[in-house]
Each structure stands twice: as structure tokens, then as C-alpha cells.
N, C-alpha and C positions, 0 to 999 in steps of 0.2 A: 504494500500500500504506500502510496506517495503521501507523505505527511509534510512536504515542503510548505513552510509558512504557517504550519499549525502550532498551537501552543505546546510546549514541551510535555505537559501532562497528557495531552491528547496523543501525541506521538508515542509516549511511553506506554499508554494503555493499549494501543493497537499492536505493539510488538508481539504480544503473546498470541495474536490471532494468525500468525504465519503458520503454514502447513507444509511447505516444500520439503522440510527436513524429515518429515514423517514417512514411514513405509506406506505404500499405496493404499492398503486397506484402512489405515488410520486417516489418511488424507481424505478419504470419502466421508468420514465422520466429521472431520475438522473443517472442511471447505465451506459448508453452509454457514458456519459461524463467521468465518473470514468474509464471506460475501455480504452477510448482514452488517458486519462492521464497516465494510466499504460503503454500503448504502447509507449508513448513519453519517459517515464522514462526508459523503456527497451532499447530504440534505441538511445537516445541522451545523450551527456555528460552534466554535470552541466555547465551552462553558463547563463549570464543575459538574453539571448534570450529565453532559456528554461523556466526560471522563468517567463518571460513576457507571453510566450505562455500558461503556466499553469494558471497564474492569469486570463488571458482573457478567457480561457476555463471555469474556475470557474465562471466568470461573466456571461458567456453564460448559464451555467447550472443553476445559480441562477434565471436568467430571465425565463428559460423554466419551472423550478419547480414552480416559483411564478405564472406564467400563468396557469399551471395545477391546482394549488390550488385555484386560483381565479375562473377559469372556473367551477370547481367542486362546489364551493360555490354558484356561479351564477345559476347553473343548479338546485341546491337544493332549491333555493328560488323561483323557478318558479311554 
């Protein structure tokens, strides 16, 4: 995501929405959160509420990716 000209707290909050570094099966889980974060950046001005929304979106993404990774691990051990 391009955060050029955005407030540092906004730029910091979206860093956690990157998904390129993940394995393909986890990218599928993570990408919708990234895309929603991009939509928020495109539509909303920098504000503490935007930073909070992006942080909470990142938290939700982390939970979903963790569950996907754990589920895969559990299925592999059966």
C-alpha cells in the first residue's frame, strides 16, 4: 500500500496488512483484509479513528491467519 503523504500512525497501522510474505494458502486468508485496508485508505482522511480502524483490522487479520495456520497444522497431524 502506498502511504506517501499519510500520517505516520496511518502508515504504521497498514504495515501489518501486507500479505506477500505469507505462503499462498495464508495469502488467500490475508488478502481480503489488505484490500479492505486499501479501501479505507482511499476513502478516509488521516484521523485517530482511521488509525484505530486499521489497527483493529490488522488484529482481525492476525486472528484469521493464525487460525488458518493452526487448522492446517491440525489437519496435517491427523
